[in-house]
N, C-alpha and C positions, 0 to 999 in steps of 0.2 A: 569211673571207679578205678582206684589205683591198684597196684599189684597186691598190696597187703589186704585190702578189702576183698579182692577176688580170692585170695588164698583162704581167708576165713569162710567165705561163702562156699568154696569148694569143700572145705572140711565139713561144714554143716550138710552139704548135699551128699557126702559120702563117696564122691567120685575119686577113687584111689588112683586110677591111671592119670587123670588130669592133675592130681596133686603131685604125683611123681615128676611130671613135666615141669610144673611150677617150681618144685624144689631144685630141679636141674638148672633152671634159668635164674632162680633167686634163692640160693641156699641160705642166705641170711634171714629169710622169713621164718625159719624153723624156731627161732627164739624171739620173734617180734611180739608186740602186745597190741591188743585192740583198745578201744576207749575205756573199757572196764578193767583194764590191766590183765585180761586173759591172754595167756600164751596159747599158741596153737594146740599144745598138748592138753592144757586145761580145758580148752574149748572142745577138743575131740572127745575127751573123757566125759565131759558134761553131756554130750549127745550119744554116749555109749558106742562110739566109733572105734572098736577094738583094733581093726586092721590099720586104720589111720594112726592110732596111737602107737602101734608097733612101728610103722613106717617113720613117724616123727622121732621115736627113740633111736631107731637105726641111723637117723640123720643128726644125732647128737642134740636132741631137744633137752633142755635143762629140766631134769626130772623133778627137782625141788623148787622150781620157780613158784612165786606167789602172785596171786591176783591182788587187786586193790584192797580186798578184805583180809589178805594174808593167807588165803586158802591155797594149798598146793593141790595138784591133781588128785593125790591120794586122799586128802581131806575131803575133796569134792565128791569122789566116788564112794566114800565110806558110808554115807547115809542112804545111797541109792541101792546098795547091796549087790553091785556088779562084782562077782567073785573073780571072773577072768581078768578084768582090769585091775582089781586090787592086787592079784598075784603078779601080773605083768609089771606094774609099777614098783612093787617091792623087790622083785627079782632084778630089776634094773636100777636099784639104788635109792628108791624113795625112802625118805626119812619117816619111819613109822611114828616118831614122837614129835614131829613138827607141830607147831601151834600157830593158829591164825591170830588176827589182831585182838580177839577176845579170849585168847588162851586155849581155845578148843582144839583138841587133837582128833585124829581120825577115829581113835578108839571111843572117844566121848560121843562123836557124831553117830558112829555105828550103833552105839548103845542107845542113844536117844531115839533112834528110828528102828530099834529092835531088829537089827541086821545081824542075827546070830552067826551066820557063816563068816561074815566079814570080821566080827569080833574075834572069832576063833583064829582066823588067819593072822590078824594083827597080834594076838597074844603068842601065836606060834613063832612070830618074828620079833618077839621081845618088846612089844609095846608096853610102855611104863604105865601101870595102873594107878600110880600115885600122883600123876601130873594133875594139878588143879587149874581150872579155867579162871577167868577174871572174877568170877563170882565165888571163887574158893571151893568149887565143887569138883569131885572126881567122877569118873565114869560110873562107879558103883552107886553113887548118890542117885544118878539118873535112872539106873536100873531099878532101884528100890522105889523111887518116887513115882515111876510110871508102872510099877508092879510087873516088870518084865522078869518073872520068876525063873525063866529059862537062862537069863544072863547073870543073875546074882551069884550062883556058884562059880561061874567062870571068872568073875571079877572080884570075888570075896577074898 
């Protein structure tokens, strides 16, 4: 197993102290990519590893890096509803209006999965409600089509 594979395994395991040592020995790993194009930050947020995400950000992880599907860490956490990670990413410069390869934004994903708290945070940080995805649909469309009545007034 090479250093990069070990680094990603350590992120998944959640071993913060081991990760700190690996970053000391191989600081370039902070913005490396795995076979799916995941950066360590995207990978950490996928597994809800908040302390590891914070550590990676402190080590200058690219907050707006995209995976092979064009998803940023913020887009990735938006549908899961992790409020702490959402705030951490935004406060450290995550682009709230970034779009993936299908034009989907964090706001649209949060809406599609009825993550009201995340929708509110994204709107608080000026997420653009008018951005259309590749199908020409905005977040409000998804709220209406899925009958998420709690989100419609927020997005209307």
